[in-house]
Structure formats: structure tokens, C-alpha cells
C-alpha positions in Angstrom: -78.8 145.1 18.0 -80.1 147.9 17.0 -81.2 146.2 14.2 -83.0 143.7 16.4 -84.9 146.5 18.4 -85.9 148.0 15.4 -87.7 144.6 13.8 -89.2 144.2 17.7 -90.6 147.9 17.3 -91.8 147.1 13.4 -93.2 143.9 14.7 -95.3 145.6 18.1 -96.1 148.2 15.1 -98.0 146.0 12.9 -99.7 143.8 15.7 -101.0 147.1 16.8 -102.8 148.5 13.9 -103.9 144.7 12.9 -105.5 145.1 16.7 -106.5 148.5 15.8 -108.4 147.2 12.4 -109.9 144.6 13.9 -111.5 146.2 16.7 -113.0 148.9 14.4 -114.5 145.4 11.7 -115.6 143.9 15.4 -117.4 147.3 16.6 -118.9 148.2 13.3 -120.5 144.9 13.4 -121.6 145.2 16.9 -123.6 147.8 15.9 -125.2 145.7 13.4 -123.0 147.6 10.3 -122.8 145.7 6.9 -119.2 145.5 6.9 -118.3 146.1 2.9 -116.2 143.1 1.5 -113.6 144.8 0.3 -112.8 145.8 3.6 -112.8 142.3 5.3 -110.8 141.6 2.2 -108.0 144.7 2.8 -107.8 143.6 6.4 -107.1 139.7 5.6 -104.4 140.8 3.3 -102.7 143.0 5.3 -102.7 140.2 7.6 -101.4 137.6 5.1 -98.6 140.1 4.5 -97.6 140.4 7.8 -97.8 136.6 8.0 -95.2 136.6 4.3 -93.3 139.0 6.3 -92.7 136.4 9.2 -93.6 139.6 11.0 -96.4 137.2 12.7 -97.9 133.5 12.6 -101.0 132.8 11.6 -101.3 131.2 15.1 -100.5 134.4 16.4 -103.1 136.8 14.3 -105.6 134.1 15.0 -104.8 134.3 18.8 -105.2 138.3 18.5 -108.1 138.2 16.6 -109.7 135.8 19.4 -109.0 138.5 21.8 -110.2 141.3 20.2 -113.3 139.5 19.9 -113.7 138.5 22.9 -113.2 142.0 24.1 -115.4 143.7 21.8 -118.4 140.8 21.9 -118.0 139.4 25.1 -117.8 135.7 24.0 -115.5 134.0 21.6 -115.4 133.8 18.2 -116.8 130.1 18.0 -119.6 131.1 20.5 -120.6 133.9 18.4 -120.0 131.7 15.0 -122.6 129.0 16.8 -125.0 131.5 18.0 -125.6 133.6 14.9 -123.8 132.1 11.8 -124.2 134.3 9.5 -123.0 137.4 11.1 -119.7 136.0 11.1 -117.5 138.3 9.0 -114.4 135.8 8.7 -114.5 133.0 6.6 -111.7 130.6 5.8 -111.4 130.6 2.0 -110.5 127.1 0.5 -108.4 127.8 -2.4 -107.5 124.1 -3.3 -109.9 124.4 -6.4 -107.4 126.5 -7.7 -104.7 124.4 -7.6 -105.5 123.1 -11.3 -104.5 125.3 -13.9 -107.8 127.0 -14.9 -107.6 125.4 -18.5 -108.2 122.4 -17.3 -110.9 123.3 -14.6 -112.4 124.9 -17.6 -112.2 121.3 -19.7 
């Protein structure tokens, strides 16, 4: 029982930290600041760690990102992407090219 409570608290703290980082990133983007690639990747890595550790699912984090985006910009991610496709700071990276070993890709 105690362990479940601790796990729940840990999950809440993780979600709060992701939300804080997303708010900061989106707020800076809204102000027109160029988001450093390293910051974007750091946040993506943090979120991926949460998925890997089973703290949150990809769906839960995507929903959180959508909610915070609406909070900051007043529109959905899809609406924002449609209006300014080059302004979107997150992109889905397709890693399928790395499924083939490098020595085969480079021949």
C-alpha cells in the first residue's frame, strides 16, 4: 500500500515536471524565442524516459502536451502546425533508417 502511494506520488511529480518544461518551452516559443535544439531534445528524452520506465504512456504525454499547448497558444497543435508549419518545435522523428546496420547502409 505504501509503495503504491509512493509510486503514485512519483508519477504525479514526473507529470508536473513534464508540464513545467512544456509550459516553459511553449511560452518561449510564443515570445518568438528560438528554442535551442538541445533543449528540445532534452525534453523529448525526459519524456521518453518516463515512457520507458512505465511512468506515463506516450498517449498520456501527448495529451498533456496538447493541453498545455492549448493553455499557452489558445489552439491545438494541429491548428498551430497548419498556420505556421515551420514554427512547430517538436517533430516526429522517423528512426526506421537506423533499423538497418550502418555497415549495410554505407555500402
